[in-house]
Every structure is written in structure tokens, then in C-alpha cells.
N, C-alpha and C positions, 0 to 999 in steps of 0.2 A: 583216169580221165573223168572229170566231173561234167556231166551233161544235164545238171539240174537247172530248171528254169522256174523261177517264182513269179507268178503273175497275180497282181491285185485286181480283183473284179468287184464291181458294184452294180447296183441297178442302173446307174447312169455314170458316165465318165466325168472326171473333174476332181476337184479337191474335196476330200472327206475329212471332216473335223471330228475327232473322237470326243465323246461326251465328257471324258475325263479332262480334256484340255492338254494332255501330254503329248499328243502326236497328231499330225496332219499327214494324209496320204494323197498323192496325186494319182488317181486311178485312170489308167489308159484303156481299160477294157470293160465293156458293159456285159451284163448277163446275156445280151443278144449276140455278142461276139464269141463267147466261149461255151462250147457244148460238152466238153469232157475234161476230166482231170484224173491223174493217177492218185493224187491225194488232195482232199478238200479240207481246208482248215477254216473254220468260221469263228473269227475272234469277236470279242465284244464284252461289254459289261452287262449286268443284269438289266439295266434300263434299255440299252440298245437291243438286247436279245428279246425283251418283251415287245418292243416296237416292231421288230422284224417278224416275230411270230404271227403278227396280224397282216403281214404284207404277202398277199397271195401270189404275186408275180415272182417274188424272191423264193417263196416256198416251192412253187412249181419248178423253178430253175434248179433248186437243190435236188428235188426228186428226179428230174431228168438227168442231171450229172451223176447222181447216185446209181441210176439204172444202167449207165454205161460203164 
């Protein structure tokens, strides 16, 4: 039985366009909605990563999810 659920989460809900231009994701959950995860995968390119490293609200959310 497969009970895996994959949830895309972003700072805000809505369409996220990858800086590569290869993919768009419709995010239905914000960081305010999701408080824990069994596995947290943070995708992105070097450009996106460097931008998010300056985003304190996202970094705070990652720390909170990690602590649980």
C-alpha cells in the first residue's frame, strides 16, 4: 500500500515559474499551511538558492520543519 503524499509548498500559493524556464508549478500550500514533513526536499538552481538564502521567512520555516 502506497500512502505517500507529495505536497509542493512555497512562501505564497499560486504559480511558481522556475528560473530555468523548464517547469511551472501550481503551489496549493503556503509555508503558513504546512508545519511538518517526514522528508523535506528543497529543489532549485544556484540562482534560486542564493535568492532564498536571503529570505528570512523561508529560512525560519525550514528551521521549524526541521525541528519537528
